N, C-alpha and C positions, 0 to 999 in steps of 0.2 A: 408456455412461453419462459417460465424462467430459466430452463436449459438454455435457450437463445441467449439470453442475453449473461448468463457465466460463461457461454462459448465465446462469445465476442467480448467480453472483460479478458477472458484467456489469451485471445489474440491480440487484445491491446497491452497484454503484458509480454507475450512475445516478439509485439514491435517494439516497445521500449526496452526490452534487455538488449537488441538489437542496436537498434541506433541511440539511446541515451548512454552506452557504456562507452562506446567512441565519442559520442558529444565530451561527455566528461573527463575523457582523457587530453581533449584538446582544448576546452575552456575552462575546466576546474571542477573538478565533485562537488567543491561546496558550492560553486554558483548553481551548478545543475540540482542540488540537493536544495538548497533555498527557494528555486522557482519551482521545480516540483512539489514541493510542499504547500508554498503558495497557491498554484493551480488547483493541485488536490484539496485545497480549503474551500477555494470558492467554487468548483465543481462538484465536491461530497455533498455542500449546501444547496446546490441550485439543481442535483439530480433532483431532491425532494420533491419539485415544487415544476417537472416538466410533465405535461396534461397527454404527452401524445408518445406513443411506443418506438417510434424511429427516432426521435430528438433523444430518447431516454436512452436508445442502444447507442447512439455516437456519442452521449457522455461517457457511458459506462467504458466504452471503447478506451476513452481521452483518459477515464480514471486510470483504467490499466497500465496503460503509457506512464502516466507519472506517479501514481501510486506505487506498485509493485518496483518498476525497474528505476524508475528517477530517485521516489523519497526512501523506499526501503534498500536497495542493494547499494545505491551511492552511500546512505547514511554507513551501513554497513563498513563496507571498504574504507569509508573515511575515518569512522572508529578505530578501525585496524591499523591505519596508519599514524594515528596519532600517538598513540599507546607504542612503548617499548616492546621490543620483541619478547622480552620475559615475561610480559602483564598480558601479552595476546587472548592466551587460553582463556583466563579470567574473565578478560572483558569478552570475548566472543559468548561465551556462557552466561554471561549477564545480561547481554545484549538480547540473545534469544529468551532468556527466562523473563523477561518482560511480556513476552508475547505469549509463551507458554500460562503465565501468572492472569491473563487475561482471556485466555480459552477457559482457564479451570475458573474464572470468575464469572463466565455468563454462565458454564455449565451448573454451578452453583445458584445462580438467579433462577436456573428454568428447575431446578430442584425445591425453590423456596416459593415460587410463583405458580400459585394453581389454576390460574385462570388461563388459559392457552391461549386466549385472544389479543392478548396484551402483547403477545409475541410478535404479531403481526404486523 
């Protein structure tokens, strides 16, 4: 069942990349970024309280749309557009380094926490 949920999420990412990129060009990246972040906040909290599987899949699909394409891609492009061309390399690396740091932090927690049930 987990692979189905991940597949549905990635379909949402694909759908969001196709639709929200054009929408961001038309109405503005900042608008799409802010609305995507707000929607992602409510859907991300709400997905924890969904009691049945089909609704969970629908919300995961919507999270894929607004999370990856709306918040992440629009945020990255907006960041690159706001800085000067001489600082784009440093800014892009810094933007991505935050995600790498988060992954390393989770891996560190996994090494320190010995009871596997805490991860589920």
